[in-house]
C-alpha positions in Angstrom: -103.9 19.0 -39.3 -101.3 21.1 -39.0 -97.7 20.5 -37.6 -96.3 23.6 -36.0 -93.1 25.5 -36.8 -90.3 23.9 -35.5 -88.5 25.5 -32.5 -85.0 26.5 -32.7 -82.3 27.5 -30.1 -83.1 31.5 -29.3 -86.7 31.3 -29.9 -89.2 32.3 -26.9 -90.8 29.9 -25.4 -94.1 30.3 -22.8 -94.1 28.2 -19.5 -97.7 27.5 -18.9 -99.9 25.9 -15.6 -103.0 24.4 -16.7 -103.4 22.6 -14.0 -101.9 22.4 -10.7 -99.4 24.7 -8.7 -95.8 24.6 -8.1 -93.4 26.1 -5.6 -91.8 29.1 -5.9 -88.4 27.7 -5.9 -89.8 24.9 -9.0 -91.3 27.8 -10.9 -87.6 29.5 -10.9 -85.9 26.3 -11.7 -88.6 25.3 -14.5 -87.9 29.3 -15.9 -83.7 28.2 -15.5 -84.1 24.7 -17.3 -86.0 26.2 -20.0 -83.3 29.0 -20.6 -80.5 26.4 -20.3 -81.8 24.8 -23.3 -81.2 27.8 -25.1 -84.5 29.5 -25.4 -85.6 32.8 -23.9 -88.8 32.3 -21.6 -92.0 34.3 -20.9 -93.6 33.0 -17.7 -97.4 32.9 -17.4 -98.8 34.8 -14.3 -100.4 31.4 -12.9 -97.5 29.6 -12.7 -97.1 31.5 -9.5 -100.5 31.4 -8.5 -102.2 28.9 -6.0 -105.5 28.3 -5.2 -106.9 26.0 -2.3 -104.0 24.0 -2.4 -104.4 22.2 -5.6 -105.0 24.6 -8.0 -103.0 27.3 -10.1 -105.3 29.9 -10.1 -109.2 29.9 -11.2 -109.7 28.2 -14.4 -111.2 31.3 -16.5 -107.8 32.9 -15.3 -105.6 29.9 -16.6 -107.3 30.2 -19.9 -106.9 33.6 -20.5 -103.1 33.1 -19.7 -103.2 30.5 -22.9 -104.5 32.9 -24.7 -101.8 35.3 -24.1 -99.3 32.9 -24.7 -101.4 31.3 -28.2 -101.6 35.3 -29.3 -98.1 36.7 -28.3 -96.2 36.5 -31.8 -92.7 36.0 -30.1 -94.1 32.7 -28.2 -92.9 29.8 -30.8 -93.7 27.1 -28.3 -95.8 26.2 -24.8 -94.3 23.9 -22.2 -96.7 22.9 -19.6 -94.8 23.0 -16.1 -96.7 20.4 -14.7 -100.1 18.2 -14.6 -102.4 17.8 -11.5 -106.5 17.7 -11.6 -108.2 20.7 -12.9 -107.6 21.4 -16.4 -111.1 20.7 -17.0 -111.7 24.0 -15.1 -110.3 25.8 -18.1 -112.4 24.1 -20.9 -115.6 26.5 -20.9 -113.4 29.6 -21.2 -110.9 28.6 -24.0 -111.6 30.3 -27.3 -110.4 27.7 -29.7 -110.5 30.8 -32.5 -107.1 31.8 -30.7 -105.6 28.5 -30.8 -106.5 27.7 -34.5 -105.2 31.4 -35.6 -101.8 30.7 -34.0 -100.8 27.5 -34.0 -97.6 26.5 -32.2 -95.5 23.9 -30.4 -98.0 22.5 -26.9 -96.1 20.2 -24.7 -97.6 18.3 -21.8 -99.2 15.0 -20.6 -101.3 13.8 -17.5 -104.2 16.5 -16.9 -103.2 18.2 -20.1 -105.2 15.4 -22.1 -108.2 17.5 -21.9 -106.3 20.3 -24.0 -104.7 17.8 -26.5 -108.2 16.4 -27.6 -109.8 19.9 -27.7 -106.7 21.2 -29.6 -106.6 18.1 -32.1 -110.2 18.0 -33.2 -111.2 21.6 -32.6 -108.1 23.5 -33.7 -106.8 20.8 -35.9 -103.5 21.2 -34.3 -100.8 18.6 -33.8 -99.4 18.6 -30.3 -97.2 16.4 -28.3 -97.7 14.3 -25.6 -94.5 14.9 -23.8 -92.2 15.7 -20.5 -93.3 18.4 -18.4 -90.9 21.1 -17.1 -91.4 20.5 -13.3 -92.3 17.2 -13.8 -89.5 15.5 -15.8 -86.9 18.3 -16.5 -85.5 20.2 -13.7 -84.3 17.0 -12.3 -83.0 14.0 -13.9 -83.9 14.7 -17.1 -82.5 11.5 -18.8 -81.0 11.7 -22.5 -83.5 9.0 -23.8 -86.4 11.5 -22.9 -84.8 14.6 -23.8 -84.0 13.1 -27.2 -87.1 11.7 -27.6 -88.8 15.1 -27.7 -86.2 16.7 -30.0 -86.4 13.9 -32.2 -90.2 14.3 -32.6 -90.2 18.3 -32.6 -87.9 18.6 -34.9 -89.0 15.5 -37.5 -89.3 15.5 -41.1 -91.7 13.3 -43.0 -91.1 10.2 -40.9 -90.5 9.2 -37.5 -90.0 5.9 -36.1 -90.7 5.4 -32.5 -88.5 3.5 -30.2 -88.9 2.2 -27.0 -85.4 2.5 -24.4 -83.0 0.0 -25.3 -84.2 -3.3 -24.2 -88.0 -3.0 -23.9 -89.7 -4.2 -27.0 -92.9 -3.6 -27.6 -95.2 -6.4 -27.3 -97.7 -7.4 -29.6 -101.3 -8.0 -27.6 -103.1 -8.5 -31.2 -101.5 -8.7 -34.5 -102.7 -6.5 -37.8 -101.7 -3.4 -39.5 -103.7 0.0 -39.3 -103.3 3.6 -39.8 -105.1 6.7 -38.6 -104.3 10.0 -36.6 -103.0 9.3 -33.1 -105.5 10.3 -30.1 -105.6 9.8 -26.6 -103.7 9.9 -23.5 -104.1 9.9 -19.8 -106.9 6.8 -19.2 -108.6 8.2 -16.2 -108.9 12.0 -17.9 -110.4 10.3 -20.9 -113.0 8.5 -19.3 -114.2 11.5 -17.1 -115.0 13.5 -20.4 -117.3 11.2 -22.0 -120.7 12.4 -22.2 -119.1 16.3 -22.3 -118.7 18.1 -25.4 -115.0 17.5 -24.7 -114.7 13.9 -25.0 -112.5 12.2 -27.7 -113.3 11.1 -31.0 -111.8 7.7 -31.8 -113.5 7.0 -35.1 -110.7 6.3 -37.4 -108.2 6.7 -35.2 -105.5 5.1 -33.1 -105.8 5.2 -29.1 -103.1 5.2 -27.0 -103.6 5.3 -23.2 -101.9 5.6 -20.4 -102.2 5.9 -16.5 -100.6 5.8 -13.1 -101.3 5.2 -9.3 -104.5 3.3 -10.4 -105.6 0.3 -9.0 -106.2 -2.8 -11.7 -109.5 -2.9 -10.6 -109.8 0.8 -11.4 -108.3 0.4 -14.4 -110.6 -2.9 -15.5 -113.6 -0.3 -14.7 -112.2 2.3 -17.0 -111.3 0.5 -19.9 -115.5 -1.2 -20.0 -116.4 2.2 -19.8 -114.5 3.6 -23.2 -115.7 0.1 -24.5 -119.1 0.6 -23.8 -119.1 4.3 -25.2 -117.9 2.7 -28.3 -114.3 4.1 -28.6 -112.5 0.8 -29.1 -115.0 -0.1 -31.5 -114.4 3.1 -33.6 -110.5 2.9 -32.9 -108.4 1.5 -35.9 -105.4 0.3 -33.2 -104.6 0.9 -29.5 -101.3 1.7 -27.8 -100.8 0.8 -24.3 -98.5 3.2 -22.6 -97.2 3.1 -19.3 -99.5 2.6 -16.0 -96.6 2.9 -13.4 -97.3 2.1 -9.9 -100.8 0.4 -10.9 -101.2 -2.5 -9.0 -103.7 -5.1 -8.1 -103.7 -5.2 -4.4 -106.2 -8.3 -3.9 -104.3 -10.4 -6.5 -100.6 -9.3 -6.8 -100.3 -12.1 -9.9 -102.8 -10.4 -12.3 -101.5 -7.0 -13.0 -102.0 -4.6 -15.5 -100.4 -6.5 -18.7 -102.6 -9.4 -17.5 -105.5 -7.4 -17.7 -104.8 -5.9 -21.4 -104.2 -9.2 -22.2 -107.7 -10.5 -21.1 -109.6 -7.5 -22.1 -108.2 -7.1 -25.7 -108.4 -11.2 -26.3 -111.4 -10.9 -28.7 -110.1 -7.5 -30.2 -110.0 -8.1 -33.9 -107.6 -4.9 -34.2 -103.8 -4.1 -33.6 -103.0 -3.4 -29.8 -99.4 -2.8 -28.9 -98.7 -3.1 -25.4 -95.4 -1.5 -23.3 -95.3 1.6 -25.3 -93.1 3.6 -22.5 -94.7 6.8 -22.4 -96.9 8.3 -19.9 -95.8 9.0 -16.3 -92.5 7.2 -16.5 -88.8 7.7 -16.6 -87.6 7.4 -19.3 -90.5 8.8 -21.8 -91.4 8.9 -25.3 -92.9 12.1 -26.8 -95.9 11.1 -29.2 -97.7 13.7 -31.5 -100.8 13.7 -31.1 -102.9 14.5 -34.2 -100.4 12.9 -36.3 -100.8 10.2 -38.9 -99.6 6.8 -37.3 -98.9 3.7 -39.0 -99.2 0.5 -36.7 -97.6 -2.7 -37.3 -98.4 -4.9 -34.4 -96.9 -7.9 -36.2 -93.4 -6.3 -36.5 -93.8 -4.2 -33.8 -93.4 -0.9 -35.5 -94.8 2.5 -35.1 -94.5 5.2 -37.7 -95.4 9.1 -37.6 -96.2 10.4 -40.8 -95.8 14.2 -41.4 -98.4 14.9 -44.2 
């Protein structure tokens, strides 16, 4: 796996819209935000596009924007502006050789899960499940999230993941395991099963997160991953944030109760309350990197080998 060249102040970065559109005002604020962080900025044309109200242009055009950013030798890192629902439209148009030959920092989450999985598996590129510019940075970019992103982007050989102070990881199943970290948004992971883009969890640590999903729907999605062998193949599971995911039928049985029940017979390490995903603050996770999980001691360590 390739850990991309580290960013430094004064580098040029790309601002990219892989999925949903943003307002013209938020596009300008996002560009200025990256400049205020000390970077020169190139903005992909799709950042200013809107198609049918929910797409940042056609998938083929967004893929072309991405190719241009990976190919541009001046651009050292690519920041996604937001998620959405249609990154899947890009997938058949992506030339993975462009990514493989031009490894660089790539940051995003949510609907960006499709791209993380593809880049990890086909380009052997470590990518970063972390804050997006419009979604997380232009307003209320808290110090924890900022430091968590920089700690991972600029890490050396080892990084111990930390939650915000006062929020410990919770052991669902004990034990120790080590493998490369994969995963992301649960709805995206399940939606890509049966396609050429589904996640491979064999020998991997699987991370899942989501937002705005009823517990009953999460239950169904977890079982879909189980029946497709994704949990059996994985060596450990990290459960991220599931904001605004309630049980409308029985509020006393929420997400964490579901997780405890679902994994009660699982014989591999499972840690809950990993504060990463659609949450404020949020940690940044290096997807594709070797990850050591000690669920007994509640320690998650990333190893840059």
